[in-house]
C-alpha positions, 0 to 999 in steps of 0.5 A: 306656776307661782303657787309652785314656787312661792308655795314651796314652804307649804308643799314641803311642810305637808310632805307634798313636795314630791307631788306638787308638780302633778297637782298643779299640772291639772289647772295648768292643763285646764288653762292651756286647753281653755286658751286653745292655741298653744305655742312653743319655741325652738329648743323646747321640743327635745324635752317634750320628746324626752318625756314621750320617749320615757314611755317605751322604756317602761317596757324594761321594768321588771317589778311592781315597785319599779313600775310605781317608781317609774310612774311617779317619775314620769308624771313628775317629768310630764309636769315639768313639760306642762310647766314649760309649755305654760311658761312659754304661753304666758309672757304677760302674766309670767313676766321675767320679773315675776318668775325671777322674783319667785325663783329668788324667794325659793333660793332664800327659803332653801338657805333658811332650811340649811339652818334647820339642818344645822340646828336640828340635825335629827329633826323631821316633819311628821304632820305630813301626807305620810300620815295617811299613806299605807304602811306597805308604802312607807316600808320603802325608805326613799318614799319615807324620806320624801313624805317625812322629810328630815332636816339634814343628812347625818353621815357617820363613816368608819374612821370619822372622829364625829358624824358629818351633819350635812343640811339637806332640807327641803331635799332628802339628801345634802347633795340636793341642797348643794345643787339647788344653790348652784342653780338658783344663786345665778337666778337670784343675782339676775333677779337683783339686777332686773330690779336694779334697786338698793333693796334688791341688792341688799336682799341678795347680799344678806342671803348670800352671806347667810348661805355661807355657814350651811354651805360650809356644813354641807362640805359639798364639793359639787356646790363650790365647783358649780358656783366657781364655774358659774362665776368664772363663766360670767367673768370671762364673758364680761371681760370679752365684752369689755365690761370692765366695771362689771368684771371688777365688781364680780371679781371683788364679790367673788374674792370676798366669798372665796375668802369667807369660805376659806376662813370658815373652814370649808376646804378643811371640812371637804378634805376631812370628809374625803379622807374617811369617805372616798366617794370619788373612787366609788363613783368612778367604779360605779360609772364604769359599771353603769356604762357597761350595763347600759350597753346591754340595753342601749336603746330603751335602757332599764327604765329604772336604777338597778342594784350594783353587781359590785357595790352597795350603791345603786347603778343609775344613780350618782348623776343625772346624765348617768341616770338618764343613760341607764334608765332611758338608753342612749336615745333618752340621753341624747334627747336630754343632752340636746335639750340642755346643751342645745338650749345653752347654744341657742341662748349663748348670745345673752346680750346683757348681764341679766341674761348672762347670769341666767345663762350661767345657771344653765351652764352650771347645771350641765356641769353638775348633772354629771355627778348630781341627781337633779330630778327635784331641780329640773323644774327650776332648770327648765323654767330658767332655760324656758325663760331664756328661750321664750325671751330669745324668740319673743319679738317684744322681749325687753330681756333680749336687748343689749340695754333692757329698760325697766322703768328707766333703769339700765340692767346692762 
């Protein structure tokens, strides 16, 4: 598990990020088999059921290319299921601190990658596994983007005074970079709180400050919306609990971030891109078509996205929930939503500030899943939610106490 997270720079550098779950699933399964008795906790079965439900949906695939794409996606989601079960069964070796520290490192690495996109917008990694893949496979642009990852997504819509350089590394698209910050920033805050040291808070504040320039360059509405929702959620929960000091601290830090974003031109960048690329209207029409066509195959869906009848954008993209509904029908959508929303409900108690920030990460994920594709982020989401569920039902958990103790320091 830690090889997946701490090793992310190496996985990305060699173009193996699309396959790292499948690779590391092998030793995880071996350890689980060696263990013999495997435990799960309430709230995790919907994800396992969702992965199983994907199999009959493959009957709707109508081309070899879609079969290959489905196979890659299924093994990825199955790998996430294995990682989730592995996490549930390793409370000692995969402690709260170790998992949060690894997620915080991943967050920092993604921020650093944002600067690669700003400094070398046309850069890409070429000494990757893509070198050994056959030319017929590399003819697929999406596969090529995965195995020869670029540093940014450069958009030049008609009417723009200059191209929009939007950092994307280590993901193929800029929206993926923004979604990762929405999900991992609350986890990084939780990691700092869990350690409770000056160095931990200093690390977080320094990296949060460094995140501002690439976040502004991304001109990503969903990024700012997701962060605002997460911070507002925690602030309201703290206020309702009478945690005035914590509420004021969060308010001050949030105000500072908002000021930096406003002064840095983030709002102007978003408005400028929206004026020449009105993605809101395009998405709305695409969502209408996605729902209408899902009604043609409401149980099994279509197995994979399909070309739109009215737009150049593919139906079944532009949002994880829409993708799940179109590809795996309303049954798949129900199982997926049951896992995410059910997990939010089960862990809503979040008795201390550490758990509350982790809970905020899942809440924000539910929101951005409406308009972001989160395939590459589902591992982080499942690890955070799996950690909450594990600690919620683990009798010896210190995270699920109102005042968790870690070496004599209070996190609440």
